[in-house]
C-alpha positions as CSV (number, residue, x, y, z in Angstrom):
1,M,-27.1,9.5,-11.1
2,L,-24.8,12.2,-9.6
3,S,-22.7,9.6,-7.9
4,D,-22.0,7.9,-11.3
5,L,-21.1,11.2,-12.9
6,R,-18.6,11.8,-10.1
7,K,-17.1,8.3,-10.7
8,E,-16.9,9.1,-14.5
9,L,-15.0,12.3,-13.7
10,L,-12.7,10.6,-11.2
11,Y,-11.7,7.7,-13.3
12,G,-11.5,9.7,-16.5
13,G,-9.2,12.1,-14.7
14,R,-7.0,9.3,-13.4
15,A,-6.8,7.8,-16.9
16,L,-5.6,11.2,-18.3
17,V,-2.8,11.4,-15.7
18,R,-1.8,7.7,-15.3
19,D,-2.6,6.0,-18.7
20,N,-1.5,8.4,-21.3
21,M,1.2,8.1,-24.0
22,L,3.9,9.2,-21.5
23,S,2.9,6.4,-19.1
24,R,3.1,3.8,-21.8
25,Q,6.6,5.0,-22.7
26,L,7.6,4.8,-19.0
27,V,6.5,1.2,-18.8
28,K,8.6,0.4,-21.9
29,R,11.6,2.1,-20.4
30,L,11.2,0.2,-17.1
31,G,10.9,-3.0,-19.1
32,R,14.4,-2.4,-20.6
33,H,15.8,-2.3,-17.1
34,E,14.9,-6.0,-16.6
35,T,17.5,-7.0,-19.1
36,M,20.3,-4.9,-17.6
37,D,23.4,-6.7,-16.1
38,D,24.6,-6.0,-12.6
39,A,27.0,-3.2,-13.7
40,Q,24.4,-1.4,-15.7
41,L,21.9,-1.6,-12.9
42,E,24.4,-0.3,-10.4
43,K,25.2,2.7,-12.6
44,L,21.5,3.5,-13.0
45,R,20.9,3.2,-9.3
46,K,23.8,5.4,-8.2
47,G,22.7,8.1,-10.7
48,L,19.2,8.1,-9.3
49,L,20.4,8.0,-5.7
50,H,22.7,11.0,-6.4
51,R,19.8,13.0,-7.8
52,S,17.6,12.2,-4.8
53,L,20.3,13.2,-2.3
54,Q,21.2,16.4,-4.1
55,T,17.5,17.3,-4.2
56,A,17.2,16.6,-0.4
57,V,20.1,18.8,0.4
58,D,18.7,21.6,-1.8
59,K,15.0,21.4,-0.6
60,L,15.1,20.2,3.0
61,P,16.6,22.3,5.8
62,Y,17.3,19.1,7.8
63,Y,20.1,18.3,5.4
64,R,21.7,21.7,4.9
65,H,24.8,20.6,6.7
66,V,25.5,17.9,4.1
67,P,28.3,18.8,1.7
68,R,26.8,19.0,-1.8
69,S,30.0,18.5,-3.8
70,F,30.0,14.7,-4.1
71,S,30.0,12.7,-7.2
72,V,27.7,10.0,-8.5
73,D,30.2,7.3,-7.6
74,E,30.3,8.6,-4.0
75,A,26.5,8.8,-3.5
76,D,26.2,5.5,-1.6
77,V,29.1,6.4,0.8
78,V,27.6,9.9,1.4
79,L,24.2,8.3,2.1
80,R,25.6,6.1,4.9
81,E,27.9,8.8,6.4
82,F,25.8,12.0,6.3
83,F,22.2,10.9,6.3
84,P,20.8,9.4,9.5
85,V,18.0,6.8,9.5
86,L,14.6,8.4,9.8
87,E,11.5,7.0,11.5
88,K,7.9,8.1,11.2
89,H,8.0,10.0,14.4
90,T,11.1,11.9,13.1
91,L,9.1,13.1,10.2
92,L,6.2,14.2,12.4
93,D,8.5,15.9,14.9
94,N,10.6,17.8,12.3
95,H,7.9,19.1,9.9
96,E,9.8,22.3,9.1
97,G,13.0,20.5,8.4
98,L,11.8,17.4,6.5
99,Y,8.9,18.9,4.5
100,P,9.7,21.3,1.6
101,N,8.1,24.7,1.6
102,G,7.1,24.3,5.2
103,G,4.8,21.4,4.3
104,A,2.5,23.6,2.1
105,K,1.2,21.7,-0.9
106,R,1.7,23.5,-4.2
107,P,-0.9,23.3,-7.0
108,W,1.1,20.9,-9.1
109,E,1.7,18.4,-6.3
110,A,-0.5,15.6,-4.9
111,L,-1.0,14.5,-1.3
112,G,-0.4,11.0,-0.1
113,K,-2.3,10.3,3.1
114,T,-2.2,7.2,5.2
115,S,-2.9,6.2,8.8
116,G,-0.5,3.3,8.2
117,T,-0.5,0.1,10.3
118,T,1.1,1.9,13.1
119,G,-2.1,3.9,13.5
120,T,-0.4,7.3,13.2
121,P,-1.6,9.5,10.4
122,L,1.0,10.8,7.9
123,V,0.8,13.0,4.9
124,V,3.5,13.0,2.1
125,L,3.8,15.5,-0.7
126,R,4.1,13.8,-4.2
127,S,5.1,15.2,-7.6
128,L,2.8,14.4,-10.5
129,Q,5.8,12.6,-12.1
130,S,6.1,10.3,-9.1
131,V,2.4,9.5,-9.5
132,Q,3.0,8.5,-13.1
133,M,6.1,6.5,-12.2
134,E,4.2,4.6,-9.5
135,Q,1.6,3.5,-12.0
136,A,4.3,2.6,-14.5
137,F,6.0,0.3,-11.9
138,I,2.7,-1.3,-11.1
139,K,2.0,-1.9,-14.8
140,R,5.5,-3.4,-15.3
141,H,4.6,-5.9,-12.6
142,W,1.4,-6.7,-14.5
143,T,3.4,-7.5,-17.6
144,W,5.1,-10.2,-15.7
145,G,1.7,-12.0,-15.8
146,G,1.1,-11.2,-19.5
147,Y,-1.3,-8.3,-18.9
148,H,-1.2,-5.1,-21.1
149,D,-3.3,-2.0,-21.5
150,G,-6.7,-2.7,-23.1
151,M,-7.3,-6.1,-21.4
152,P,-10.3,-6.2,-19.0
153,R,-9.4,-6.2,-15.3
154,A,-11.3,-6.4,-12.1
155,T,-10.5,-4.6,-8.8
156,L,-11.6,-5.8,-5.4
157,R,-9.9,-3.5,-2.9
158,G,-11.1,-0.7,-0.6
159,D,-12.8,1.5,-3.1
160,M,-16.1,3.0,-2.1
161,I,-18.2,1.9,-5.0
162,V,-21.8,2.1,-3.6
163,G,-23.3,3.0,-0.2
164,L,-23.2,0.5,2.6
165,D,-26.9,0.6,2.9
166,Q,-27.5,-0.6,-0.7
167,Q,-28.7,-4.1,-0.8
168,R,-29.6,-4.5,-4.5
169,P,-27.2,-4.7,-7.4
170,P,-25.2,-3.2,-8.9
171,F,-22.5,-3.5,-6.3
172,W,-19.9,-2.4,-8.9
173,F,-18.9,0.3,-11.3
174,V,-17.5,-0.2,-14.8
175,N,-14.6,2.2,-15.5
176,R,-14.9,2.4,-19.3
177,Y,-11.7,4.3,-19.7
178,N,-9.6,1.4,-18.5
179,R,-12.0,-1.6,-19.1
180,Q,-12.0,-2.0,-15.3
181,L,-14.7,-3.6,-13.2
182,L,-14.6,-2.0,-9.7
183,L,-16.3,-4.2,-7.1
184,S,-17.5,-3.3,-3.6
185,S,-15.6,-5.4,-1.1
186,R,-18.1,-4.2,1.6
187,H,-20.8,-6.2,-0.2
188,L,-19.1,-9.6,0.0
189,T,-22.0,-10.9,2.0
190,D,-24.5,-13.7,1.7
191,N,-27.2,-11.4,0.3
192,C,-25.0,-9.8,-2.4
193,I,-22.3,-12.3,-3.3
194,D,-24.2,-14.2,-6.1
195,S,-24.8,-11.2,-8.2
196,I,-21.1,-10.2,-7.7
197,I,-19.9,-13.6,-8.8
198,D,-22.2,-13.5,-11.9
199,K,-20.9,-10.0,-12.8
200,I,-17.3,-11.1,-12.6
201,E,-18.0,-14.2,-14.7
202,H,-19.8,-12.1,-17.3
203,F,-17.1,-9.4,-17.4
204,G,-14.3,-12.0,-18.0
205,P,-11.3,-10.1,-16.5
206,A,-7.8,-11.1,-17.7
207,M,-6.6,-10.3,-14.2
208,M,-7.8,-9.0,-10.8
209,Q,-6.3,-6.6,-8.2
210,A,-7.3,-7.4,-4.7
211,Y,-6.4,-7.3,-1.0
212,P,-5.4,-10.8,0.1
213,S,-8.3,-10.7,2.6
214,T,-10.9,-9.7,0.1
215,A,-9.7,-12.2,-2.5
216,Y,-9.8,-14.9,0.2
217,T,-13.3,-14.0,1.3
218,L,-14.5,-14.2,-2.3
219,A,-12.8,-17.6,-2.7
220,Q,-14.5,-18.8,0.4
221,Y,-17.9,-17.9,-1.0
222,L,-17.0,-19.7,-4.2
223,E,-16.0,-22.8,-2.3
224,R,-19.3,-22.8,-0.3
225,R,-21.2,-22.6,-3.6
226,G,-19.1,-25.2,-5.3
227,K,-18.1,-22.6,-8.0
228,K,-14.8,-21.5,-9.6
229,L,-13.8,-18.4,-11.5
230,K,-11.1,-18.7,-14.1
231,I,-9.2,-15.4,-13.8
232,P,-5.6,-16.0,-15.1
233,F,-3.8,-13.8,-12.6
234,L,-4.5,-12.2,-9.3
235,F,-2.3,-9.3,-8.2
236,T,-2.4,-8.7,-4.4
237,A,-1.0,-5.9,-2.2
238,S,-1.3,-3.9,1.0
239,E,-1.6,-6.9,3.4
240,P,0.3,-10.0,4.2
241,L,-0.6,-12.9,1.9
242,Y,-0.8,-16.1,4.0
243,P,-0.2,-19.6,2.5
244,H,-3.7,-20.8,3.4
245,Q,-5.2,-17.8,1.6
246,Q,-3.1,-18.3,-1.5
247,A,-4.0,-22.0,-1.6
248,L,-7.8,-21.4,-1.7
249,V,-7.5,-18.4,-4.0
250,T,-5.6,-20.4,-6.6
251,E,-8.0,-23.3,-6.3
252,R,-11.2,-21.2,-6.6
253,L,-10.5,-17.8,-8.0
254,A,-7.3,-17.3,-10.0
255,G,-4.7,-19.4,-11.8
256,Q,-1.7,-17.6,-10.2
257,V,-1.2,-15.1,-7.5
258,M,1.5,-12.5,-7.8
259,D,2.0,-10.3,-4.7
260,M,3.3,-6.8,-4.4
261,Y,4.9,-4.9,-1.5
262,G,4.7,-1.2,-1.3
263,M,3.7,1.7,1.0
264,A,2.4,5.3,0.9
265,E,5.9,6.7,1.7
266,R,7.1,5.0,-1.6
267,V,10.6,4.2,-0.4
268,A,10.5,0.5,-1.3
269,F,8.8,-1.7,-3.9
270,A,9.0,-5.4,-4.3
271,T,7.1,-7.6,-6.7
272,Q,6.6,-11.3,-7.0
273,C,7.6,-12.9,-10.3
274,E,6.1,-15.8,-12.2
275,H,8.4,-18.2,-10.3
276,G,7.1,-17.1,-6.9
277,E,10.2,-15.1,-5.8
278,M,9.8,-11.6,-4.3
279,H,12.1,-9.1,-6.1
280,V,13.1,-5.7,-4.8
281,N,12.8,-3.3,-7.8
282,P,16.3,-1.7,-7.8
283,D,15.2,1.2,-10.1
284,Y,12.4,2.3,-7.8
285,S,14.4,3.2,-4.6
286,W,17.6,2.5,-2.7
287,V,16.8,-0.3,-0.3
288,E,18.9,-1.3,2.8
289,I,18.2,-4.0,5.3
290,L,19.5,-2.8,8.7
291,D,19.6,-4.4,12.2
292,D,18.3,-2.7,15.3
293,D,21.6,-0.8,15.6
294,G,21.3,0.5,12.1
295,K,24.0,-1.7,10.6
296,P,23.6,-3.7,7.3
297,T,22.8,-7.3,8.0
298,S,22.4,-10.6,6.0
299,G,19.9,-11.7,8.7
300,Y,16.4,-10.3,9.3
301,G,16.3,-6.6,9.7
302,H,14.3,-3.5,9.1
303,I,13.6,-2.3,5.6
304,V,15.1,1.2,5.1
305,G,14.5,3.0,1.8
306,T,15.5,6.2,-0.1
307,T,13.1,7.4,-2.8
308,F,14.2,7.8,-6.3
309,H,11.2,9.3,-8.1
310,N,9.3,11.6,-5.7
311,L,11.6,14.6,-5.8
312,A,8.8,16.8,-4.4
313,M,9.6,15.4,-1.0
314,P,12.6,13.1,-1.1
315,L,12.5,10.6,1.9
316,V,16.1,9.5,2.7
317,R,16.8,6.4,4.7
318,Y,13.3,6.1,5.9
319,R,12.9,3.1,8.2
320,L,9.7,1.0,8.0
321,S,8.3,-1.3,10.7
322,D,8.5,-4.2,8.3
323,R,11.3,-6.8,8.4
324,T,12.8,-9.1,5.9
325,R,16.2,-10.4,4.8
326,W,18.1,-10.7,1.5
327,K,17.7,-14.0,-0.3
328,P,20.9,-15.1,-2.0
329,G,21.2,-16.6,-5.5
330,R,19.6,-15.9,-8.9
331,C,16.0,-16.3,-9.8
332,A,15.0,-18.6,-12.7
333,C,13.0,-15.6,-14.1
334,G,16.3,-14.2,-15.4
335,R,15.9,-10.7,-13.9
336,N,18.9,-9.2,-12.1
337,F,16.6,-7.9,-9.4
338,P,17.6,-8.8,-5.8
339,M,15.4,-11.2,-3.9
340,I,14.0,-11.0,-0.4
341,E,12.2,-13.3,2.0
342,P,8.5,-12.7,2.7
343,V,8.1,-9.4,4.5
344,T,6.9,-9.6,8.1
345,G,5.8,-6.9,10.6
346,K,2.3,-5.9,9.5
347,L,0.6,-8.8,11.3
348,E,-2.7,-7.7,12.8
349,D,-5.3,-9.8,14.5
350,E,-8.4,-10.5,12.5
351,I,-11.5,-8.6,13.6
352,T,-15.1,-9.0,12.5
353,G,-17.8,-6.5,11.7
354,G,-21.4,-6.3,12.9
355,D,-22.4,-9.2,10.6
356,G,-19.6,-11.4,11.9
357,N,-17.6,-11.2,8.6
358,P,-13.8,-10.4,8.7
359,V,-12.9,-6.8,8.1
360,S,-9.7,-6.0,6.3
361,P,-7.1,-3.9,8.2
362,S,-6.6,-1.9,5.0
363,V,-10.4,-1.1,4.9
364,L,-10.1,0.1,8.5
365,T,-7.8,2.9,7.4
366,F,-10.8,4.5,5.8
367,A,-12.0,5.3,9.3
368,F,-9.2,8.0,9.5
369,K,-10.0,9.6,6.2
370,G,-9.8,13.4,6.7
371,V,-8.9,13.1,10.4
372,E,-5.6,14.7,11.3
373,N,-5.6,15.5,15.1
374,I,-4.6,12.0,16.3
375,R,-1.1,11.0,17.4
376,K,-1.7,7.3,17.7
377,S,-4.6,4.9,17.4
378,Q,-5.6,1.3,17.9
379,V,-8.7,-0.6,16.9
380,A,-9.7,-3.5,19.3
381,Q,-12.5,-5.9,19.1
382,V,-13.9,-6.2,22.6
383,G,-17.1,-8.2,21.9
384,P,-19.2,-9.5,19.1
385,G,-19.9,-6.6,16.7
386,H,-18.2,-4.2,19.2
387,W,-15.0,-2.3,18.5
388,E,-13.1,0.0,20.9
389,L,-11.3,2.8,19.1
390,R,-8.4,3.9,21.3
391,L,-6.8,7.3,20.6
392,V,-3.9,9.3,21.7
393,P,-5.0,12.8,20.8
394,D,-2.8,15.4,19.2
395,K,-3.0,19.2,19.7
396,G,-6.3,20.4,18.3
397,Y,-8.3,17.2,18.9
398,S,-11.9,17.9,19.5
399,N,-15.3,16.3,19.6
400,A,-15.6,17.1,15.8
401,D,-12.7,14.7,15.2
402,R,-14.5,12.0,17.2
403,E,-17.7,12.5,15.3
404,K,-15.8,12.4,12.0
405,L,-14.2,9.1,13.0
406,L,-17.6,7.6,13.9
407,D,-19.2,8.9,10.7
408,N,-16.4,7.4,8.6
409,I,-16.9,4.0,10.2
410,R,-20.6,4.2,9.6
411,H,-20.3,5.2,6.0
412,L,-17.0,3.9,4.8
413,V,-16.3,0.8,6.9
414,D,-19.2,-0.9,8.6
415,A,-22.6,0.5,9.3
416,T,-23.7,-2.2,11.8
417,V,-20.7,-2.4,14.2
418,R,-20.9,-0.7,17.6
419,V,-17.9,1.6,18.3
420,T,-16.7,3.0,21.6
421,V,-14.1,5.8,21.4
422,V,-11.6,5.8,24.3
423,V,-9.0,8.6,24.7
424,R,-5.7,7.5,26.3
425,N,-2.4,9.1,27.2
426,E,-0.4,6.3,25.6
427,L,-0.8,3.1,23.7
428,P,2.0,0.7,24.7
429,N,4.0,-1.6,22.4
430,T,4.2,-5.3,23.0
431,A,6.9,-7.0,25.0
432,A,8.8,-7.6,21.8
433,G,8.7,-3.8,21.0
434,K,6.1,-4.0,18.3
435,F,2.8,-2.0,18.1
436,R,-0.4,-3.9,17.2
437,W,-2.7,-1.5,15.5
438,V,-5.6,-4.0,15.2
439,V,-6.2,-6.4,18.1
440,N,-8.8,-8.9,18.9
441,E,-9.4,-9.1,22.6
442,W,-12.8,-10.8,22.4
443,R,-11.6,-14.2,21.2
444,P,-8.4,-15.7,19.6
445,A,-7.9,-14.4,16.0
446,A,-9.2,-16.8,13.3
């Protein structure tokens, strides 16, 4: 089938870029950082920070006023004194100043696109080296669970594996280049689940990647059927991992869950170790935790990060909506990587699709694939199987964008849900100053 040929080309191409000899060397190099003492890590971090700041001054007009003649040892001081904290709207409002080359993508660069949980689309330019580095950091995390290249793995995330209208197996695709079983999360339904469970059991993955919500849904089906899968490790990301989810997942699906925190802007990366602690990866980016006034705090504050490895478009002191705080002490795992408390901020209501099953907020982002003329958005459940898609349009918004959104929902999210598009002048924050991208106004969230 043509669709299978496209998948072969897609995953074969990814393997060439992300899983070559260079990527394996990068994982080994990152592994050596785990044994560094505090002084060695600090020297490494300041060198990487110095490189990023120098690149930002050279490439981005927004920072041309910053003096370039500072040393590696002065990099952290210069960061605080000359580089203001940026927010998402700052990037969107200063495209010429904060995007290199006027924002035009060059042939050797990649695009990172996200609607984000704030509902505002964002595009980030990425170097191919940063793409390789991202995969190397992810693979280093996998080694914490004993995984290495060549072992079979399963993936249950937002990948479009088969069409939503397909009701007969296969609901999966085997990526032979990486011994990877890709499963359709959109087919976690009563009609399809048994064949999916059988396929996972037959494939025998050494680990699984999943959204917390998709792993939890699979675990619920296993519980209803009185079954268990014996996957040694489950690596979760992209959504909050709640205790009740982790409890059922470890009972029915995987021996141990190891969570990961990251984002499309790639300014912070934290990984959960085998002892359950969440570690900021200090060789990935320069992370600060700042209060509402932009001052360092030992209490809960905003995560602010400066990229180390995406020199195509260095983001400096980029503030995320997420909040956490530093956790004192040393971890029993022995790594000199700082610890943080569980990250909060991306807490959305649970909404359900046309069939009554929960729909992951991360899957909802596929509704905005290829749609750019939207300033802000919100998805609200206003009735059973009925969503209201609220939009604050940007310049250039047209009926074609509306139809693209509806087409994406039908083909990439949920073909059975009823959607009403409402254009508004503004979408307000809550009384606490937070914006809820996904809300359930029909009934209390489950």
